[in-house]
Jmol script that loads the backbone (N, CA, C; Angstrom):
load data "model"
ATOM      1  N   MET A   1      25.625  -1.755  11.723  1.00  0.00           N
ATOM      2  CA  MET A   1      26.247  -1.986  12.909  1.00  0.00           C
ATOM      3  C   MET A   1      27.658  -1.763  13.132  1.00  0.00           C
ATOM      4  N   GLU A   2      28.160  -1.443  14.386  1.00  0.00           N
ATOM      5  CA  GLU A   2      29.674  -1.049  14.140  1.00  0.00           C
ATOM      6  C   GLU A   2      30.636  -2.271  14.501  1.00  0.00           C
ATOM      7  N   LYS A   3      32.023  -2.241  13.823  1.00  0.00           N
ATOM      8  CA  LYS A   3      32.396  -3.592  13.586  1.00  0.00           C
ATOM      9  C   LYS A   3      32.483  -4.220  15.074  1.00  0.00           C
ATOM     10  N   SER A   4      32.736  -3.891  16.120  1.00  0.00           N
ATOM     11  CA  SER A   4      32.817  -4.259  17.701  1.00  0.00           C
ATOM     12  C   SER A   4      31.627  -5.160  17.939  1.00  0.00           C
ATOM     13  N   ASN A   5      30.548  -4.795  17.325  1.00  0.00           N
ATOM     14  CA  ASN A   5      28.958  -4.999  17.963  1.00  0.00           C
ATOM     15  C   ASN A   5      28.924  -6.493  16.732  1.00  0.00           C
ATOM     16  N   ASP A   6      29.682  -6.238  15.578  1.00  0.00           N
ATOM     17  CA  ASP A   6      29.198  -7.085  14.784  1.00  0.00           C
ATOM     18  C   ASP A   6      30.085  -8.467  15.331  1.00  0.00           C
ATOM     19  N   GLN A   7      31.105  -8.151  16.226  1.00  0.00           N
ATOM     20  CA  GLN A   7      31.815  -9.108  16.493  1.00  0.00           C
ATOM     21  C   GLN A   7      31.211  -9.636  17.810  1.00  0.00           C
ATOM     22  N   ASP A   8      30.774  -8.961  18.903  1.00  0.00           N
ATOM     23  CA  ASP A   8      29.593  -9.425  19.710  1.00  0.00           C
ATOM     24  C   ASP A   8      28.810 -10.677  19.319  1.00  0.00           C
ATOM     25  N   TYR A   9      28.166  -9.850  18.533  1.00  0.00           N
ATOM     26  CA  TYR A   9      26.885 -10.532  17.592  1.00  0.00           C
ATOM     27  C   TYR A   9      27.539 -12.129  17.221  1.00  0.00           C
ATOM     28  N   GLU A  10      28.743 -12.366  16.725  1.00  0.00           N
ATOM     29  CA  GLU A  10      29.283 -13.271  16.378  1.00  0.00           C
ATOM     30  C   GLU A  10      29.810 -14.424  17.600  1.00  0.00           C
ATOM     31  N   VAL A  11      30.098 -13.660  18.583  1.00  0.00           N
ATOM     32  CA  VAL A  11      30.061 -14.528  19.548  1.00  0.00           C
ATOM     33  C   VAL A  11      28.835 -15.062  20.371  1.00  0.00           C
ATOM     34  N   ILE A  12      27.951 -14.092  20.366  1.00  0.00           N
ATOM     35  CA  ILE A  12      26.729 -14.801  20.851  1.00  0.00           C
ATOM     36  C   ILE A  12      26.034 -15.522  20.092  1.00  0.00           C
ATOM     37  N   GLN A  13      26.238 -15.330  18.763  1.00  0.00           N
ATOM     38  CA  GLN A  13      25.766 -16.232  18.206  1.00  0.00           C
ATOM     39  C   GLN A  13      26.179 -17.874  18.289  1.00  0.00           C
ATOM     40  N   THR A  14      27.936 -17.742  18.734  1.00  0.00           N
ATOM     41  CA  THR A  14      28.484 -19.199  18.123  1.00  0.00           C
ATOM     42  C   THR A  14      28.416 -19.786  19.887  1.00  0.00           C
ATOM     43  N   ILE A  15      27.995 -18.813  21.210  1.00  0.00           N
ATOM     44  CA  ILE A  15      27.910 -19.472  22.373  1.00  0.00           C
ATOM     45  C   ILE A  15      26.281 -20.095  22.304  1.00  0.00           C
ATOM     46  N   VAL A  16      25.513 -19.022  21.525  1.00  0.00           N
ATOM     47  CA  VAL A  16      23.864 -20.192  21.009  1.00  0.00           C
ATOM     48  C   VAL A  16      23.935 -21.078  20.640  1.00  0.00           C
ATOM     49  N   THR A  17      24.797 -21.355  19.259  1.00  0.00           N
ATOM     50  CA  THR A  17      24.960 -22.765  18.554  1.00  0.00           C
ATOM     51  C   THR A  17      25.454 -23.460  19.452  1.00  0.00           C
ATOM     52  N   LEU A  18      26.551 -23.596  19.911  1.00  0.00           N
ATOM     53  CA  LEU A  18      26.969 -24.354  21.059  1.00  0.00           C
ATOM     54  C   LEU A  18      26.242 -24.993  22.082  1.00  0.00           C
ATOM     55  N   ALA A  19      25.223 -24.010  22.542  1.00  0.00           N
ATOM     56  CA  ALA A  19      24.421 -24.597  23.925  1.00  0.00           C
ATOM     57  C   ALA A  19      23.478 -25.472  23.080  1.00  0.00           C
ATOM     58  N   HIS A  20      22.833 -24.747  22.098  1.00  0.00           N
ATOM     59  CA  HIS A  20      21.808 -26.208  21.557  1.00  0.00           C
ATOM     60  C   HIS A  20      22.192 -27.200  21.111  1.00  0.00           C
ATOM     61  N   ARG A  21      23.336 -27.376  20.499  1.00  0.00           N
ATOM     62  CA  ARG A  21      24.069 -28.545  19.929  1.00  0.00           C
ATOM     63  C   ARG A  21      24.407 -29.707  21.634  1.00  0.00           C
ATOM     64  N   LEU A  22      24.328 -28.907  22.481  1.00  0.00           N
ATOM     65  CA  LEU A  22      24.662 -29.449  23.501  1.00  0.00           C
ATOM     66  C   LEU A  22      23.271 -29.730  24.349  1.00  0.00           C
ATOM     67  N   GLY A  23      22.417 -29.375  23.692  1.00  0.00           N
ATOM     68  CA  GLY A  23      21.075 -29.997  24.178  1.00  0.00           C
ATOM     69  C   GLY A  23      20.350 -29.011  25.537  1.00  0.00           C
ATOM     70  N   LEU A  24      20.848 -27.900  25.446  1.00  0.00           N
ATOM     71  CA  LEU A  24      20.999 -26.504  26.176  1.00  0.00           C
ATOM     72  C   LEU A  24      19.792 -25.728  25.985  1.00  0.00           C
ATOM     73  N   ASP A  25      19.272 -24.945  26.764  1.00  0.00           N
ATOM     74  CA  ASP A  25      18.594 -23.545  26.554  1.00  0.00           C
ATOM     75  C   ASP A  25      19.468 -22.647  27.178  1.00  0.00           C
ATOM     76  N   VAL A  26      19.178 -21.792  26.459  1.00  0.00           N
ATOM     77  CA  VAL A  26      19.755 -20.472  26.441  1.00  0.00           C
ATOM     78  C   VAL A  26      19.201 -18.963  27.297  1.00  0.00           C
ATOM     79  N   VAL A  27      19.811 -18.718  28.521  1.00  0.00           N
ATOM     80  CA  VAL A  27      19.272 -17.734  29.381  1.00  0.00           C
ATOM     81  C   VAL A  27      19.774 -16.497  29.468  1.00  0.00           C
ATOM     82  N   THR A  28      19.093 -15.305  28.594  1.00  0.00           N
ATOM     83  CA  THR A  28      20.372 -14.117  28.056  1.00  0.00           C
ATOM     84  C   THR A  28      20.184 -13.408  29.209  1.00  0.00           C
ATOM     85  N   GLU A  29      21.259 -12.184  29.479  1.00  0.00           N
ATOM     86  CA  GLU A  29      21.382 -11.246  31.080  1.00  0.00           C
ATOM     87  C   GLU A  29      20.992 -10.063  29.914  1.00  0.00           C
ATOM     88  N   ARG A  30      20.938  -9.031  31.008  1.00  0.00           N
ATOM     89  CA  ARG A  30      21.242  -7.567  30.297  1.00  0.00           C
ATOM     90  C   ARG A  30      20.307  -7.055  28.917  1.00  0.00           C
ATOM     91  N   ILE A  31      19.615  -7.870  28.835  1.00  0.00           N
ATOM     92  CA  ILE A  31      18.251  -7.337  27.775  1.00  0.00           C
ATOM     93  C   ILE A  31      17.817  -5.688  27.938  1.00  0.00           C
ATOM     94  N   GLU A  32      18.313  -4.845  27.431  1.00  0.00           N
ATOM     95  CA  GLU A  32      17.915  -3.319  27.797  1.00  0.00           C
ATOM     96  C   GLU A  32      17.131  -2.777  26.531  1.00  0.00           C
ATOM     97  N   THR A  33      17.315  -3.319  25.534  1.00  0.00           N
ATOM     98  CA  THR A  33      16.729  -2.533  24.310  1.00  0.00           C
ATOM     99  C   THR A  33      15.430  -3.989  23.013  1.00  0.00           C
ATOM    100  N   GLU A  34      14.582  -2.916  22.648  1.00  0.00           N
ATOM    101  CA  GLU A  34      13.923  -3.842  21.746  1.00  0.00           C
ATOM    102  C   GLU A  34      14.905  -4.106  20.882  1.00  0.00           C
ATOM    103  N   GLU A  35      16.007  -4.067  20.423  1.00  0.00           N
ATOM    104  CA  GLU A  35      16.471  -4.234  19.144  1.00  0.00           C
ATOM    105  C   GLU A  35      17.620  -5.174  20.277  1.00  0.00           C
ATOM    106  N   GLN A  36      18.068  -5.494  20.955  1.00  0.00           N
ATOM    107  CA  GLN A  36      18.727  -6.843  21.642  1.00  0.00           C
ATOM    108  C   GLN A  36      17.869  -7.948  21.672  1.00  0.00           C
ATOM    109  N   LEU A  37      16.874  -7.433  21.838  1.00  0.00           N
ATOM    110  CA  LEU A  37      15.679  -8.503  22.424  1.00  0.00           C
ATOM    111  C   LEU A  37      15.400  -9.501  21.042  1.00  0.00           C
ATOM    112  N   ALA A  38      15.184  -8.426  19.972  1.00  0.00           N
ATOM    113  CA  ALA A  38      14.909  -8.981  18.656  1.00  0.00           C
ATOM    114  C   ALA A  38      16.110  -9.710  18.296  1.00  0.00           C
ATOM    115  N   LYS A  39      17.387  -9.117  18.173  1.00  0.00           N
ATOM    116  CA  LYS A  39      18.372 -10.225  17.526  1.00  0.00           C
ATOM    117  C   LYS A  39      18.388 -11.496  18.589  1.00  0.00           C
ATOM    118  N   LEU A  40      18.225 -10.984  19.747  1.00  0.00           N
ATOM    119  CA  LEU A  40      18.523 -12.588  20.517  1.00  0.00           C
ATOM    120  C   LEU A  40      17.512 -13.733  20.373  1.00  0.00           C
ATOM    121  N   LYS A  41      15.958 -13.208  20.296  1.00  0.00           N
ATOM    122  CA  LYS A  41      15.051 -13.851  19.738  1.00  0.00           C
ATOM    123  C   LYS A  41      15.486 -14.942  18.328  1.00  0.00           C
ATOM    124  N   ASP A  42      16.000 -13.819  17.573  1.00  0.00           N
ATOM    125  CA  ASP A  42      16.687 -14.204  16.233  1.00  0.00           C
ATOM    126  C   ASP A  42      17.594 -15.492  16.343  1.00  0.00           C
ATOM    127  N   LEU A  43      18.290 -15.216  16.974  1.00  0.00           N
ATOM    128  CA  LEU A  43      19.437 -16.102  17.458  1.00  0.00           C
ATOM    129  C   LEU A  43      18.732 -17.357  18.113  1.00  0.00           C
ATOM    130  N   GLY A  44      17.684 -17.379  18.563  1.00  0.00           N
ATOM    131  CA  GLY A  44      17.217 -18.637  19.173  1.00  0.00           C
ATOM    132  C   GLY A  44      17.310 -18.636  20.800  1.00  0.00           C
ATOM    133  N   CYS A  45      17.691 -17.316  21.343  1.00  0.00           N
ATOM    134  CA  CYS A  45      17.498 -17.716  22.623  1.00  0.00           C
ATOM    135  C   CYS A  45      16.154 -17.826  23.233  1.00  0.00           C
ATOM    136  N   GLU A  46      15.846 -19.142  24.492  1.00  0.00           N
ATOM    137  CA  GLU A  46      14.617 -19.190  25.032  1.00  0.00           C
ATOM    138  C   GLU A  46      14.328 -18.411  26.154  1.00  0.00           C
ATOM    139  N   TYR A  47      15.327 -17.949  26.606  1.00  0.00           N
ATOM    140  CA  TYR A  47      15.026 -17.129  27.889  1.00  0.00           C
ATOM    141  C   TYR A  47      15.821 -15.867  28.118  1.00  0.00           C
ATOM    142  N   GLY A  48      15.296 -14.673  28.526  1.00  0.00           N
ATOM    143  CA  GLY A  48      16.034 -13.418  29.090  1.00  0.00           C
ATOM    144  C   GLY A  48      15.385 -12.924  29.955  1.00  0.00           C
ATOM    145  N   GLN A  49      16.430 -11.602  30.630  1.00  0.00           N
ATOM    146  CA  GLN A  49      15.886 -11.220  31.928  1.00  0.00           C
ATOM    147  C   GLN A  49      16.809  -9.309  31.225  1.00  0.00           C
ATOM    148  N   GLY A  50      16.495  -8.682  32.136  1.00  0.00           N
ATOM    149  CA  GLY A  50      17.294  -7.658  32.074  1.00  0.00           C
ATOM    150  C   GLY A  50      16.119  -6.261  32.305  1.00  0.00           C
ATOM    151  N   PHE A  51      16.929  -5.134  32.061  1.00  0.00           N
ATOM    152  CA  PHE A  51      15.899  -3.958  32.278  1.00  0.00           C
ATOM    153  C   PHE A  51      15.122  -3.799  31.255  1.00  0.00           C
ATOM    154  N   LEU A  52      14.725  -4.094  30.306  1.00  0.00           N
ATOM    155  CA  LEU A  52      14.090  -3.946  29.074  1.00  0.00           C
ATOM    156  C   LEU A  52      13.070  -4.358  29.596  1.00  0.00           C
ATOM    157  N   PHE A  53      12.497  -5.687  30.441  1.00  0.00           N
ATOM    158  CA  PHE A  53      11.798  -6.269  31.317  1.00  0.00           C
ATOM    159  C   PHE A  53      10.898  -6.109  33.160  1.00  0.00           C
ATOM    160  N   SER A  54      12.353  -5.380  33.508  1.00  0.00           N
ATOM    161  CA  SER A  54      11.620  -4.636  35.197  1.00  0.00           C
ATOM    162  C   SER A  54      13.159  -4.425  35.287  1.00  0.00           C
ATOM    163  N   GLU A  55      12.906  -3.327  36.231  1.00  0.00           N
ATOM    164  CA  GLU A  55      14.133  -3.166  37.516  1.00  0.00           C
ATOM    165  C   GLU A  55      14.513  -4.022  38.367  1.00  0.00           C
ATOM    166  N   PRO A  56      15.542  -4.482  38.961  1.00  0.00           N
ATOM    167  CA  PRO A  56      15.202  -5.098  40.367  1.00  0.00           C
ATOM    168  C   PRO A  56      14.312  -4.932  41.263  1.00  0.00           C
ATOM    169  N   VAL A  57      13.457  -5.961  41.602  1.00  0.00           N
ATOM    170  CA  VAL A  57      12.613  -6.078  42.792  1.00  0.00           C
ATOM    171  C   VAL A  57      12.808  -7.097  43.820  1.00  0.00           C
ATOM    172  N   ASN A  58      11.823  -6.748  44.427  1.00  0.00           N
ATOM    173  CA  ASN A  58      12.115  -8.106  45.682  1.00  0.00           C
ATOM    174  C   ASN A  58      11.533  -9.163  45.264  1.00  0.00           C
ATOM    175  N   ALA A  59      11.233 -10.142  46.348  1.00  0.00           N
ATOM    176  CA  ALA A  59      11.407 -11.892  46.092  1.00  0.00           C
ATOM    177  C   ALA A  59      10.011 -11.749  45.685  1.00  0.00           C
ATOM    178  N   ILE A  60       8.956 -11.080  46.351  1.00  0.00           N
ATOM    179  CA  ILE A  60       7.608 -11.020  46.162  1.00  0.00           C
ATOM    180  C   ILE A  60       7.204 -10.832  44.829  1.00  0.00           C
ATOM    181  N   GLU A  61       7.767  -9.726  44.588  1.00  0.00           N
ATOM    182  CA  GLU A  61       7.527  -9.158  42.833  1.00  0.00           C
ATOM    183  C   GLU A  61       8.014 -10.001  41.835  1.00  0.00           C
ATOM    184  N   ALA A  62       9.508 -10.469  42.403  1.00  0.00           N
ATOM    185  CA  ALA A  62      10.032 -11.566  41.367  1.00  0.00           C
ATOM    186  C   ALA A  62       9.165 -12.734  41.251  1.00  0.00           C
ATOM    187  N   THR A  63       8.491 -13.330  42.356  1.00  0.00           N
ATOM    188  CA  THR A  63       7.831 -14.295  42.162  1.00  0.00           C
ATOM    189  C   THR A  63       6.590 -14.246  41.120  1.00  0.00           C
ATOM    190  N   ALA A  64       6.118 -12.947  41.051  1.00  0.00           N
ATOM    191  CA  ALA A  64       4.640 -12.585  40.441  1.00  0.00           C
ATOM    192  C   ALA A  64       5.192 -12.621  38.706  1.00  0.00           C
ATOM    193  N   LEU A  65       6.310 -11.682  38.925  1.00  0.00           N
ATOM    194  CA  LEU A  65       6.836 -11.626  37.389  1.00  0.00           C
ATOM    195  C   LEU A  65       6.976 -13.466  36.673  1.00  0.00           C
ATOM    196  N   LEU A  66       7.706 -13.923  36.778  1.00  0.00           N
ATOM    197  CA  LEU A  66       7.732 -15.450  37.106  1.00  0.00           C
ATOM    198  C   LEU A  66       6.968 -15.962  36.651  1.00  0.00           C
ATOM    199  N   GLY A  67       5.299 -15.709  36.940  1.00  0.00           N
ATOM    200  CA  GLY A  67       4.148 -16.208  36.717  1.00  0.00           C
ATOM    201  C   GLY A  67       3.606 -15.580  35.010  1.00  0.00           C
ATOM    202  N   SER A  68       4.575 -14.185  35.021  1.00  0.00           N
ATOM    203  CA  SER A  68       4.104 -13.617  33.471  1.00  0.00           C
ATOM    204  C   SER A  68       4.804 -14.359  32.410  1.00  0.00           C
ATOM    205  N   ASN A  69       4.251 -14.074  31.197  1.00  0.00           N
ATOM    206  CA  ASN A  69       5.233 -14.783  29.933  1.00  0.00           C
ATOM    207  C   ASN A  69       5.669 -13.383  28.912  1.00  0.00           C
ATOM    208  N   PHE A  70       7.178 -13.058  29.569  1.00  0.00           N
ATOM    209  CA  PHE A  70       8.019 -11.604  28.959  1.00  0.00           C
ATOM    210  C   PHE A  70       8.460 -12.102  28.113  1.00  0.00           C
ATOM    211  N   PHE A  71       9.077 -13.228  27.848  1.00  0.00           N
ATOM    212  CA  PHE A  71       9.845 -13.383  26.485  1.00  0.00           C
ATOM    213  C   PHE A  71       9.652 -14.547  25.336  1.00  0.00           C
TER     214      PHE A  71
END
end "model"
wireframe off; spacefill off
backbone 0.3
color backbone group
């Protein structure tokens, strides 16, 4: 992992930890790769969205996707 990626990871880890200490769930956006998904799951992110799961869709398609369990 490059230094900037290490720093990004530390920032994300801090945000997730703070949210959990405040009793909040974490919604992660812009998940594009399986590697990102795995790291976010390891951090305990409860929800996520991004191109890994689906490209932008209309309201009808979004409603159908919300009924599935992606994360």
